[in-house]
Each structure stands twice: as structure tokens, then as C-alpha cells.
C-alpha positions as CSV (number, residue, x, y, z in Angstrom):
1,M,-65.9,-59.8,58.5
2,T,-66.6,-56.1,59.1
3,W,-63.9,-53.4,59.1
4,L,-63.8,-51.2,62.1
5,G,-61.3,-48.7,63.5
6,K,-57.7,-49.3,62.8
7,P,-56.7,-50.8,59.4
8,G,-56.4,-54.5,59.6
9,K,-58.6,-54.8,62.8
10,T,-61.7,-56.9,62.2
11,F,-64.6,-58.2,64.2
12,P,-66.7,-61.2,63.2
13,K,-70.2,-60.3,62.0
14,E,-72.9,-62.7,63.1
15,K,-75.7,-63.7,60.8
16,G,-78.5,-61.2,61.0
17,E,-76.5,-58.5,62.6
18,S,-75.9,-55.0,61.0
19,M,-73.8,-51.9,61.7
20,S,-75.5,-48.9,63.2
21,L,-74.3,-45.2,63.3
22,K,-75.2,-43.5,66.6
23,L,-75.6,-39.7,66.6
24,F,-75.6,-37.6,69.8
25,D,-74.8,-34.1,68.5
26,V,-74.4,-32.1,65.3
27,L,-71.7,-29.5,64.9
28,Y,-71.9,-28.5,61.2
29,L,-75.1,-28.4,59.1
30,H,-76.1,-26.9,55.8
31,N,-72.6,-25.4,55.3
32,Q,-72.8,-23.7,58.7
33,M,-70.8,-24.3,61.9
34,I,-73.2,-24.5,64.8
35,T,-70.9,-25.3,67.7
36,L,-71.9,-22.0,69.4
37,S,-75.6,-22.8,69.2
38,P,-77.1,-24.0,72.5
39,L,-77.4,-27.7,73.0
40,S,-81.2,-27.5,72.9
41,E,-81.1,-26.0,69.4
42,R,-78.5,-28.6,68.2
43,K,-80.6,-31.4,69.5
44,R,-83.6,-30.0,67.7
45,L,-81.7,-29.8,64.4
46,L,-80.3,-33.3,65.0
47,L,-83.7,-34.8,65.4
48,Q,-85.1,-32.7,62.5
49,S,-82.3,-33.9,60.1
50,F,-81.8,-37.5,61.1
51,S,-84.9,-39.0,62.6
52,G,-86.6,-41.8,60.8
53,L,-83.4,-43.3,59.3
54,E,-83.2,-46.3,61.6
55,A,-83.8,-48.6,58.6
56,A,-80.6,-47.1,57.0
57,G,-78.6,-47.9,60.2
58,I,-78.6,-44.3,61.5
59,E,-80.0,-43.7,65.0
60,V,-80.1,-40.6,67.2
61,I,-79.1,-41.5,70.7
62,P,-82.1,-41.0,73.0
63,F,-82.1,-38.2,75.6
64,T,-84.5,-37.0,78.2
65,E,-85.1,-34.0,80.4
66,S,-87.0,-35.9,83.1
67,A,-85.3,-36.5,86.4
68,S,-87.8,-39.3,87.1
69,S,-86.4,-41.4,84.2
70,L,-82.8,-41.1,85.2
71,E,-82.6,-44.5,87.0
72,D,-84.2,-46.3,84.0
73,R,-81.7,-44.6,81.7
74,I,-78.8,-45.7,83.7
75,R,-80.0,-49.3,83.7
76,Q,-80.5,-49.2,79.9
77,S,-77.1,-47.8,79.4
78,L,-75.3,-50.4,81.5
79,E,-77.3,-53.2,80.0
80,H,-76.2,-52.1,76.5
81,G,-72.5,-52.2,77.7
82,C,-72.1,-48.4,77.9
83,E,-70.2,-46.6,80.7
84,G,-73.1,-44.6,81.9
85,L,-74.7,-41.2,81.1
86,V,-73.7,-37.7,80.4
87,L,-75.6,-34.8,81.9
88,K,-75.5,-31.6,79.9
89,Q,-76.8,-28.1,80.4
90,R,-79.4,-27.1,77.9
91,D,-77.7,-23.9,77.0
92,S,-74.2,-25.3,76.7
93,V,-72.1,-24.8,73.5
94,Y,-69.8,-27.4,72.0
95,G,-66.2,-26.8,73.0
96,C,-63.9,-28.9,70.8
97,G,-61.4,-30.7,73.0
98,Q,-62.5,-28.8,76.1
99,R,-63.7,-29.9,79.5
100,T,-66.3,-27.8,81.2
101,K,-68.7,-28.1,84.1
102,D,-71.6,-27.9,81.5
103,W,-71.2,-31.6,80.8
104,V,-71.0,-34.0,83.7
105,K,-70.3,-37.8,83.5
106,L,-72.5,-40.1,85.5
107,K,-70.7,-43.5,85.6
108,A,-71.3,-46.6,87.6
109,D,-68.4,-45.6,89.8
110,Y,-70.4,-42.5,91.0
111,L,-73.3,-44.6,92.3
112,D,-73.6,-44.7,96.0
113,S,-75.0,-48.2,95.9
114,F,-74.9,-50.5,92.9
115,G,-75.2,-54.3,93.0
116,D,-73.5,-56.4,95.7
117,S,-69.9,-56.2,96.9
118,V,-67.6,-59.2,96.6
119,D,-64.6,-60.5,98.5
120,V,-61.6,-61.2,96.3
121,V,-58.0,-62.2,97.0
122,I,-55.0,-60.1,95.9
123,I,-52.5,-62.2,93.9
124,G,-50.3,-59.5,92.4
125,G,-49.8,-55.8,91.6
126,N,-48.7,-53.4,88.9
127,A,-46.2,-50.6,89.7
128,G,-47.8,-47.2,90.4
129,R,-47.1,-44.1,88.4
130,G,-47.2,-40.4,89.3
131,A,-48.6,-39.9,92.8
132,R,-48.5,-43.7,93.3
133,K,-44.9,-44.1,92.3
134,G,-43.1,-46.3,94.9
135,N,-46.3,-48.2,95.6
136,F,-48.4,-50.5,93.5
137,G,-51.0,-48.6,91.5
138,S,-53.4,-51.5,90.8
139,F,-53.9,-55.0,92.2
140,L,-54.6,-58.2,90.4
141,C,-57.5,-59.9,92.3
142,A,-59.0,-63.4,92.1
143,A,-62.0,-65.3,93.2
144,R,-62.2,-68.9,94.2
145,S,-62.9,-71.3,91.3
146,S,-65.5,-73.3,93.2
147,D,-66.7,-74.3,96.7
148,K,-64.9,-77.6,96.5
149,E,-61.5,-76.4,95.3
150,D,-58.8,-74.2,96.7
151,R,-57.9,-73.0,93.2
152,L,-58.2,-69.3,92.4
153,R,-59.1,-67.5,89.2
154,P,-58.2,-63.9,88.4
155,I,-61.2,-61.7,87.8
156,C,-60.0,-58.1,87.7
157,F,-57.4,-55.4,88.3
158,V,-58.5,-53.0,91.0
159,G,-57.0,-49.5,90.9
160,S,-59.5,-47.1,92.4
161,G,-61.0,-46.4,95.8
162,F,-57.7,-46.7,97.8
163,S,-56.4,-44.3,100.3
164,A,-52.7,-43.5,100.5
165,K,-52.6,-45.7,103.7
166,D,-54.3,-48.6,101.9
167,L,-51.8,-48.4,99.0
168,R,-48.8,-48.4,101.3
169,F,-50.1,-51.4,103.4
170,L,-51.1,-53.5,100.4
171,S,-47.9,-52.7,98.5
172,E,-45.8,-53.8,101.6
173,E,-47.8,-57.0,101.8
174,I,-47.2,-57.8,98.2
175,N,-43.5,-57.1,98.4
176,R,-43.2,-59.1,101.7
177,H,-44.9,-62.2,100.2
178,A,-43.7,-61.9,96.5
179,V,-43.4,-65.1,94.5
180,S,-42.7,-66.0,90.9
181,R,-45.5,-66.3,88.3
182,E,-44.8,-70.1,88.3
183,T,-45.3,-70.3,92.0
184,C,-48.5,-68.2,91.8
185,M,-49.9,-70.6,89.2
186,Q,-49.7,-73.5,91.7
187,T,-52.8,-72.0,93.4
188,C,-54.2,-69.8,90.7
189,D,-55.3,-70.4,87.1
190,L,-53.6,-67.5,85.3
191,P,-54.6,-67.1,81.6
192,P,-51.6,-66.2,79.4
193,G,-52.8,-62.7,78.8
194,I,-53.2,-61.8,82.4
195,K,-49.8,-60.5,83.8
196,A,-48.7,-58.5,86.8
197,D,-45.4,-56.8,87.5
198,V,-45.2,-58.7,90.8
199,Y,-47.1,-61.8,92.0
200,C,-47.7,-62.7,95.7
201,E,-49.0,-65.4,97.9
202,P,-52.8,-65.3,98.2
203,M,-53.2,-64.0,101.7
204,V,-55.0,-60.6,101.7
205,V,-58.8,-60.5,101.1
206,I,-60.4,-57.2,100.1
207,E,-64.0,-56.2,99.4
208,V,-64.7,-54.5,96.1
209,K,-67.8,-53.2,94.2
210,A,-68.1,-53.1,90.5
211,A,-70.6,-51.7,87.9
212,Q,-71.4,-55.1,86.4
213,R,-69.9,-58.4,85.4
214,T,-68.9,-58.8,81.8
215,Q,-67.8,-61.6,79.6
216,S,-64.0,-61.5,79.0
217,D,-61.9,-63.6,76.7
218,L,-58.8,-62.1,78.4
219,Y,-59.8,-63.4,81.8
220,G,-61.1,-66.7,80.3
221,G,-64.7,-66.2,81.2
222,W,-65.9,-63.4,83.3
223,S,-64.5,-60.1,84.7
224,L,-65.7,-57.2,86.8
225,R,-66.3,-53.9,85.1
226,F,-65.1,-50.7,86.9
227,P,-64.1,-52.5,90.2
228,R,-63.6,-50.2,93.2
229,F,-61.9,-51.0,96.5
230,I,-64.1,-50.7,99.6
231,R,-62.1,-52.1,102.5
232,R,-59.7,-54.8,103.7
233,R,-61.4,-57.9,105.0
234,E,-59.0,-58.8,107.9
235,D,-61.8,-61.0,109.3
236,K,-61.7,-63.3,106.3
237,K,-59.3,-66.0,105.0
238,V,-58.7,-66.9,101.4
239,S,-61.1,-69.8,101.9
240,D,-63.9,-67.3,102.7
241,A,-63.5,-65.3,99.5
242,S,-66.3,-65.2,96.9
243,V,-66.7,-68.1,94.6
244,M,-66.6,-67.4,90.8
245,W,-70.1,-68.6,90.0
246,S,-71.6,-66.5,92.8
247,V,-69.7,-63.4,91.6
248,C,-71.1,-63.9,88.1
249,Y,-74.7,-64.8,89.0
250,Y,-75.6,-63.0,92.1
251,A,-73.6,-59.8,92.4
252,F,-74.8,-57.9,89.4
253,E,-78.1,-59.5,88.1
254,E,-80.1,-56.9,90.0
255,Y,-79.3,-53.3,89.7
256,G,-80.0,-51.7,93.1
257,M,-79.2,-48.0,92.8
258,C,-78.9,-45.0,95.0
259,L,-77.7,-41.9,93.2
260,V,-75.1,-39.6,94.6
261,H,-77.4,-36.6,94.8
262,R,-74.8,-34.0,95.5
263,F,-73.6,-34.4,92.0
264,Y,-76.7,-35.3,90.0
265,S,-79.7,-33.6,91.4
266,L,-81.6,-32.7,88.2
267,K,-83.8,-30.0,89.8
268,S,-83.4,-26.5,88.3
269,T,-80.9,-24.5,90.2
270,T,-79.7,-21.0,90.1
271,T,-76.1,-20.2,89.3
272,K,-74.0,-17.4,90.8
273,A,-74.8,-15.4,87.7
274,G,-78.5,-15.8,88.4
275,N,-79.2,-18.1,85.4
276,Q,-81.5,-21.1,85.7
277,C,-79.8,-24.5,84.9
278,S,-81.3,-27.8,83.9
279,Y,-79.7,-30.8,82.3
280,R,-80.4,-33.2,79.5
281,I,-79.5,-36.8,80.1
282,C,-77.7,-38.7,77.2
283,M,-76.4,-42.2,76.9
284,R,-72.7,-42.3,76.1
């Protein structure tokens, strides 16, 4: 067993596996704080100080300044189970605990087209908070277990992509057709760890997109990572929803991508102050 994170929390270590320390920045070096040094200089010092230590389990996270390699970097990031990339201005300083426009996240949610969409059935919801108070904030969705069965199996909670109108409509539908968990389990195989505040009859089909499919012990097999609501499928019945095996096999095996250029054009641009900007691309 290998100790990680909180005391008492362990993860099984498979034979042949080893721990690795990933470095993406350096803030203090040779008894000197360098947070105010530009990113380009910190990266140079990072590579100078820690390159060639892979055998010792220390690796500098790769970065690039080439826009042409952006798509390949996104693919690599997601294939390794990362959220995406971080784009950083070369001259940016490190602001501890700060959020600035010098660093920009590029996650799967921000891709205009990524993989295929799937049709899932809403079987429950969790109460919304903040601006979503009074409606459901996320919806428990399921796919059909197989072509030959009417059984459903939960695959994800969807909580993004909804308009205020969508939230009101779907919340009203859940409340109108609310059932107990026991009744829900008559048509859906609910793992013990998957719970919703309110369950409902499987009636509403929605289309969602996700970054990728991922193995999940919680869902008892597979789940969708970063699912996002696209639209209601009023033209489809529950029997027309996606089948679990097709969701897992087809939807995310091929990474078709079209970047949202308005956020992530990597060409040099001129700021209001007249300074030239360019970005480094780093896995996160």
C-alpha cells in the first residue's frame, strides 16, 4: 500500500508501478523567492534544476509554445486522465491564491465539438443552491442497460449547460413524476452509492456531451466525465435512449475536436497597453 493525501487514506500499488512527482513551476530556489520572475524565466530554472531526474521519480510536466501542437496536447492530457490544459502568458508572475487573466484553463467543456453526444434518461435530481435555489441543480441520468432489456443504469449527474428555462421545466417534470427510491429501482439498477434528493419516473430524454467516458466504481462500471446538457429530446422515448455499451464504446473512442477560437487563439496579440502576448501550454 502507498500512503497518499490524508492520513489513513491508501491506494493499492500494483506490481511494477512507482510513484512520480510532477513539477510545473518553481517559486523558491537557492534561498531566493522567484514568484515575481516571469514564467519564461521560472520555466528555464525549473528545467535547469530538475531535468534528467526521471529515474528518481521526478518529472517536469511538458509544455510547448507551438499552437500547432495544441490539439495533440489536449488529446494526451485527456488520455492521461487530466482535466485539460492551462494556457499561460510568458511574462506572467506567480500570484499565490490569485486568479488572473494571465492563466486560462482549457478544459474539455470548452471544446466546441468533442466526441459524440448521447441520449440519456433523467431519473432524479439534487436540489439547487444559490441562483438555482428552488429548482434542481443537477440531474441523475441513466442509459439503457442493453438493447433487449428495459432496465436503466445511472451513468452521470448533469449539472451544466442548462438555461434558466430548462431548469424550471425539468424541475417541474421531476416534481410532477416523483417516486420513491424503491419504485425507481423497479426500472433502474441503482448502485448503493448513487443517491439523489428526489427520484422520478423515467420519462424525459435529454442529449448530453461529455469529455470522455471513465471507469467508475461508484457507478458500478462506467460514467461520463464532465457531462454537459445540450437539449431536450422531445422526439425520443425512453426506449430510444442510448444503450450503455454504445455509450462506453462509440461515444468517446475517437477525439474529434474543434477548439473554441475566441478563447484560445495562440497567435501573438497586442494588449491595450501595447504589449505583445503569447502563451505557453501546460498540462494540468
